[in-house]
C-alpha positions as CSV (number, residue, x, y, z in Angstrom):
1,W,97.0,78.6,42.0
2,W,94.8,76.9,39.5
3,L,93.9,74.0,41.8
4,G,93.9,75.9,45.1
5,L,92.1,79.2,44.4
6,Y,90.9,79.5,40.8
7,S,87.4,78.1,41.1
8,G,86.7,80.2,44.2
9,N,88.1,83.3,42.5
10,Q,85.9,82.6,39.4
11,L,82.9,82.2,41.7
12,T,83.7,85.5,43.4
13,R,84.0,87.3,40.0
14,D,80.7,85.7,38.7
15,L,78.8,86.7,41.8
16,N,80.2,90.2,41.8
17,A,79.1,90.6,38.2
18,V,75.6,89.8,39.2
19,V,75.2,90.9,42.8
20,A,77.6,93.9,43.2
21,T,75.7,96.2,40.9
22,G,74.5,99.7,41.8
23,K,75.1,100.5,45.5
24,N,75.5,96.8,46.5
25,W,78.8,95.8,48.1
26,S,81.1,93.5,46.2
27,I,82.3,90.2,47.7
28,P,85.9,90.7,49.0
29,P,88.8,88.7,47.5
30,F,89.4,86.8,50.8
31,W,85.9,85.2,50.6
32,A,87.0,82.4,48.3
33,P,89.9,81.0,50.3
34,L,87.9,81.5,53.5
35,L,85.0,79.5,52.0
36,R,87.2,76.8,50.8
37,Y,89.8,76.3,53.5
38,V,88.1,77.5,56.7
39,T,84.4,76.8,56.5
40,G,84.7,73.1,55.8
41,P,86.9,72.3,58.8
42,V,84.8,74.5,61.1
43,L,81.6,72.7,60.0
44,A,83.3,69.3,60.4
45,I,84.3,70.2,64.0
46,I,80.8,71.4,64.8
47,F,79.3,68.2,63.2
48,S,81.7,66.1,65.3
49,F,80.2,67.6,68.5
50,S,76.9,66.0,67.7
51,Y,78.0,62.4,68.1
52,P,78.8,62.5,71.9
53,E,75.7,64.6,72.6
54,F,73.4,62.3,70.6
55,H,73.5,59.6,73.2
56,S,71.9,61.8,75.8
57,L,69.2,63.0,73.4
58,S,68.5,59.6,71.6
59,R,65.0,59.4,73.0
60,D,63.8,62.6,71.3
61,P,62.3,61.8,67.9
62,L,63.1,65.2,66.5
63,Q,66.8,64.8,67.5
64,V,66.9,61.3,66.0
65,F,65.4,62.6,62.7
66,G,67.8,65.5,62.5
67,F,70.8,63.3,63.3
68,F,69.7,60.8,60.6
69,V,69.1,63.5,57.9
70,A,72.5,65.1,58.6
71,N,74.3,61.8,58.4
72,V,72.5,60.8,55.2
73,A,73.5,64.2,53.7
74,V,77.2,63.7,54.6
75,V,77.2,60.2,53.2
76,G,75.5,61.4,50.0
77,I,78.0,64.2,49.5
78,I,81.0,61.9,50.1
79,F,79.5,59.3,47.7
80,A,78.9,62.1,45.0
81,I,82.5,63.1,45.3
82,I,83.8,59.6,45.0
83,V,81.4,58.4,42.3
84,P,80.3,61.6,40.4
85,K,78.7,59.6,37.5
86,S,76.0,58.4,40.0
87,M,74.6,62.0,40.0
88,D,73.5,61.6,36.3
89,L,70.2,60.4,37.7
90,L,69.5,64.0,38.6
91,I,70.1,65.3,35.0
92,A,67.4,65.1,32.4
93,P,68.2,62.3,29.9
94,Q,68.2,64.8,26.9
95,S,70.7,67.0,28.7
96,R,73.3,64.4,29.7
97,D,75.4,64.9,26.6
98,A,75.4,68.7,26.8
99,W,79.0,68.8,28.0
100,K,80.1,67.4,24.6
101,N,78.9,70.5,22.7
102,Q,81.8,72.5,21.3
103,Y,81.9,76.3,21.5
104,A,84.1,79.1,20.3
105,E,86.1,80.9,22.9
106,G,85.9,84.6,23.1
107,P,83.5,87.0,21.3
108,A,82.4,86.1,17.8
109,I,83.6,88.8,15.4
110,T,82.6,88.9,11.7
111,L,84.9,90.3,9.0
112,D,82.3,91.1,6.4
113,K,79.3,93.5,6.7
114,D,77.1,91.0,4.9
115,Q,77.7,88.4,7.7
116,M,76.1,88.8,11.1
117,M,76.1,86.6,14.2
118,L,72.6,86.4,15.5
119,K,72.2,86.8,19.3
120,D,71.4,83.8,21.4
121,M,72.4,81.3,18.7
122,S,75.5,80.0,20.4
123,H,73.8,76.8,21.4
124,L,73.3,76.0,17.7
125,N,77.1,76.2,17.0
126,V,76.6,77.8,13.6
127,W,77.5,81.1,11.9
128,K,74.5,82.7,10.3
129,T,74.9,84.5,7.0
130,P,72.0,86.0,5.0
131,Q,72.4,83.2,2.4
132,S,73.2,80.0,4.3
133,V,74.1,78.4,7.5
134,V,77.8,77.5,7.8
135,P,79.3,75.4,10.6
136,A,81.2,77.4,13.2
137,P,85.0,77.2,13.1
138,Q,86.6,74.7,15.5
139,Y,89.0,76.2,18.0
140,Y,90.3,73.0,19.6
141,G,93.4,72.5,17.4
142,G,91.8,72.3,14.0
143,K,92.5,74.8,11.3
144,I,90.2,77.8,11.1
């Protein structure tokens, strides 16, 4: 379940939370497996039809350009899957270590009326109190 369908289900839920508001239709549950297991093979089959046909159209510059761009895209995607670290060039240098930031799972709940969690401060990883700034509790196995 986790490896096969979870990411597609999460994408469906995320998109439904944004898109399926008001009178808009929601994305059906079969969309994720369809996208993952049907669309890729169908596109691969359609892409494979272009190779035999390319020889008859090899004198048309637009066909040559389109065939070249499609092949570069496929090679780039395969390379990115095999060597994902190579895609760091596309991320701003100051944001490359953003995945190391720790965050608390779930909603932040305060126990005291004097304490308050300020909105949009989650990126700072701190609890704000009226008197001081205290580091947020760590939820990855350490004691709270």
